[in-house]
N, C-alpha and C positions, 0 to 999 in steps of 0.2 A: 627426420625430425627437423622442424624449423629452427631458425636461430633463437636462442634464448631471449625472452623479453625481460625488460628491466623494470621492476616495481620499486626499486630503491627510491626513497628511504624506508619503504614499508616492508615489514617482515611477516605480515599476516593479514587476512581479511576475516572480519567477524560478521556473520549473518545474524542480525538482530530482529526478532519478531515478537509477536504478541503472546503466543503460547495458547494451549488449549487442552482440555481434559482428554485422557486416553482410556477412560473406562467410567462406568456409572459412579463408582466411589470417589472419583476425582472431581465430579461436577460441582458440588457445593463448595469444597475447599478452593477450587479454581475461581469460582465466582466471588468467594470471600477475598481472594487476592486482588481481583479486578476492582472490587468496590471498597477496599480497605479505607477506613476513615470516614465513610459516608453514613455509618450507623444503620445499615439496612438489615432488618431481622433475618435470621436464618430461614424462617418459614417462607419469607418472600423470595429468598434466593432459590429455594426449592421450586417455587412456581416459575421463576425465570428460567430455571434449568430444564424445564420441560422441552424446550427446543432441542437441547442436547440429548435428552432421554429418547426422543423420537428417532435418533440415529445411534442408539445403543450406548449413549453417554460418551461418545467419541467425537471429538472435533477432527475434521480432516486436515486442519492446518499443520499439525506436526508431520504427518506423512508427506504433505506437500512441500514442507521445508526440507525434509530428507531428500525428496526428489530434486529440489533445486540445488541442494548441497552437492549431490552426485553430478548434476549437470554442470555446475561450476567447476568442480574438480576435473571432470572429463574435458571440459573446454580448455581450462588452464593447462592441463598436461598435454593436450593435443596441439597447443600453440607454443609450447616451450616456456610457459610462465610458471616459475617455481615459487608459488605463494600458497602456503597452507591456509585452509578455510575452516573456521570454527563456527559454532552455532550456540547462541544464547537467547533466552526468552525473557520477556518482562514478567509474565504471570504464571509460568509453569515450567517444569523441568524440560530441558536443561536451563537452569536459572542463569541470568546474566552474570551475577557476581561469581558463581561457581566457574563459569566459563572463563571470565577474566582472570580468576585465580589460577586456573589451569594454564592459560596463555602466559601469565607471568612466570609460572614455574617452568614452562617450556622455553623461557628466555625471550619471549616476544616483547619488544620494546617500543615499536611504532606500528600502530594498528589502524587499518581502514575499516570503517563500519558501513555495512549495507543494511539499511532499514527496509522492511517489507511494506513500505508506504511511499508512493511515488510523488506525492503532492505536499505543498506547504500547509501546515495547520499545527495547532498546539498538540493535539493528540497524535498526529502523524509525523511530527518532527521534534518539536521542543521537548515533549514529554519523554521521548526516547533519550534525548540529550540529558534530561534530568535523571533518568534511570542510570545512564552511564556515569554521571557525577556521583550518584549515591553508591554505585558499585565500586568506583575508584576510591571513594572515601572509606568504604568498608575494608578494602585491601590495605589502605594506609593505616587504618586503626589496628590491623593485624600485624603491622610492622613490615609490610611488603612495600616495595617501591612500585607505585602504579605506573603502567605503561602510558605512553601518550596515545590518545585516540583522535582520529579525524573522521568525519562522516562524509560519505560520497554525496555529491549534489543531487538534488531532485531530478529524477529521470523520466518524468511524465511525458516529455516530448522527444525522447531519444527514439530513433527509428526502430531499435530492437525491442522497444516496449510498445510502440504504436502499431507496427506492421502485423504482429500476431493478432492484435485485436481487430484490425481490418479484415484479416482472413476469417476470424471467428464470425464477424457480422455477415460476410459473404456466404459462409457455410449455412448460417441460420436462415438467410434469405432464400438460399437454394432449397432448403428443407421445407419451406412453406408451400402450400398448394399453389399451382401456377396461376390460378385465377385471382389470388389475392396478393401475389408476390410484389408486383410493381407498385401497388398502392400501399405497401406496408410502411408504417411509421417506425422510426428508430427512437427508442427511449434509452438514452445514455444515463446509467444510474451510478450514484456514489453514496457514501455514507452521509446522512444528514448530520449536521453539527449545529450547535446554537448559533444564531445569527451574529451574536456578539463575538464569538470565537472566529467566525468566518470573516467578519469585518476587519479584524486585527491580524489576519493571517498574512504571512510573508513579511518582507522588510517594511519599515515604517512608510516609505513612499508608496507602497502598494495598498496601504490600508484605505478602507472606504467600503462602500456597499458590496458585500461578498468577498472583498479582499482578494489576495492571491489565490485562495482556495477555489473560489468560483471561477475566476479568470483562467486559471490553468486548466480546469476541467472543460470549460467552454472551448478553449483552444484545441484540446485533444479531440473533443466531439466534432469540431469543425474539420479537423484533419481527417478523421475517419469518414465522415459523411462525404467529404470531397473525394477521397480515394474510392469509396463505393460508387459514387457517380461516374468517376473516370473509368472504372472497370466494368460497370454494368450498363452505362448509358442512361440510368434512371436517377433522377434527383429526388431522393426520399426525404420527406419532411422529418425533422427531429427536434428533440428537446432534452435538456439536462434536467433530470428528476432525481429524487432522493429516496432513501430507504433506511431502515434500521434505527429509526429514532428511539431513544431510550430515556429521555429526560422528563422532568416534571412538566405537566400540561401547561402551566402558566408561563413557562420560559419559551420565547419564540425560537423555533428551529427552521432550518432551510426547508422550503417546500417548492413544488408539490410532492407529496408522497407517491410512490409508484402505483399503489392500488387506486388512489384517487385519480391519478393520471390515466390509468387504464379505463376507468369509468367515464372520464371526460372524453377520451379519444373514441370510445365506443359510441357515446351519445352523439359525437360529431360525425359518425359514419365511417370512421377508419376501418378498413377491412381486416387488418392484421397488425401486429406489433412485434418487433424484435427488441428484446431487453438486452442491452449491452452494458455489463458492469465494469465500466472503465476505471472506477475508483478503487478497484481491488486487484491485488497481484495474483491471487489464486482463488480457487473455488472453495473457500472456507465456509464456516457455518452460516454466516450472514447471507452468503450467496445461495447456499443450499436451502435455507429455511425461508428467508424473506422473498427470494425470487422463485426458486424452483418449487417451493411448497405454497407459501401464502399468496404471492402475486399470481402464480399459475392457477391456483384455485379460484381466485377472483376472476381471472380471464375465462375460466371454465363456466362460472356462473353467468357471465355475460354472453357466452357463446362467441368469444373473440379469439381467433387463432393467435397464439403467441409462440415465440421461440426465444430461448435464452442463449446468447453467444458465450463462447469460452473466454475465460481470463487468460493471462499470459502464462502463469504457472511456471513450469520448467522448460518452456520452449527454448530450443538451442539458440535462437536469435536473441532471446533475453539474456542467456548466459554469456553470449558473445558481447552484448551491450555492457554487461558488468565488467568484463575484461577490459573493454575499451575505456570505460570510466575509470577503472583502476589505473591504467597506464596514463590516461590523460592527467589525472590528479598527481600521480607520481612524477611525471615530467614537469608539471608546474611547480611542484615542491622542490625540484632540482634546479629551478630557475630557467627552464627551457621555454621557448615560445610554444604555446598550445592553441589550437583552433578547436574549441568544443563542438561536438556534434549535437545538433538539435534541429527539429522541424518546427514549423508553425511560425506564428507572429511574435512570440515572446522571447525567443532566444534561449541560450543556456542559463540555467539557474546559477546562483552564487555557490562557490565552494565553501565559504565560511559564513555561517549565519550571523548577520550583524546584530548589534545591540538593538533591542526592541522588536526583533523578529518573532512573530507568533507568541506574544507574552502570555504568561499564566495570570490568573486572578491574584495569586499571592506569589511574589518573587521567590524563586528557588535556584540554587546553583545548577548550571547546565554545562556539560562538557562539550567539546568539539564546536565551539562557537567563539565569536569575538569576545564574549564575556566569560569565557571558561576560566575556572580557577586552576585548571590543569593544562595550561598552555605549554 
């Protein structure tokens, strides 16, 4: 057994995720949770839920989070890190408030939070911080002393996140027919968001066209494309494209959409495409439907060979990266000198989200940031 690793001052890690239905009867209530306050009729939610019904009404995200939990616990135990790992969701059981209540009852007073979103954006960072503030306020209203929560920094450019995706792209290229492999185009995909949200993503100094959200994804895409060239000797053309748009048609969102991009690449004579979902931690519903179902069907109509590379999921290298991030943050909180681990041109992200980082349209309290009411 290796020497024990020190996570002081933290006494627990919380895996914080989106959540998803685990059966047909869960689909509409889950979507009601996701869209609460938007006034969307139940009948419309039933239509939206057809994506889930195609897969038996079960989102794979909860099973994938259980696998990640197991990988984290196995990695921590194997390296002598005595840090319990809990799990809470934004929109489905186990709910975040219930998990924080359990953690408080277990005596956890200083908690690190791992969100299953690697990049800066309102929906991928600040909204989780708002959820944390809401949950802590609920505990306070119950007469409980809320624990202090800190959020791990964005890990989009950590080697343990990037390297598994490089391997996924290499496997997908190898799976293509040999006569189209070297000419294959790489389409790096992520969730489309409103351009206004993208432009204000990240700290204030990063605001501008696309903001930190687009900049971070482009950095990761370049890292992967460079690694693929180094390992294969082939310089594959690539582009960052988007999927899973869900907003009103009159609101501008990031483009191009993956299906439109496949049509454009086919018209340009590209012989094959590898779709690499770099914006997603695991193969959840938006990957299974928007890429494996919808985009793959579009490619089939075009006669365009496509492959979809794997997300990071519960890869042991990702679990190891989380351990490293925990220890890095803990050492920094203890006042020790820390050299953050990061690839690419952007360097390591901030530990504490500054004021003005990924603002919402209407200001709301958010935990684990410079403007947190629970410092």
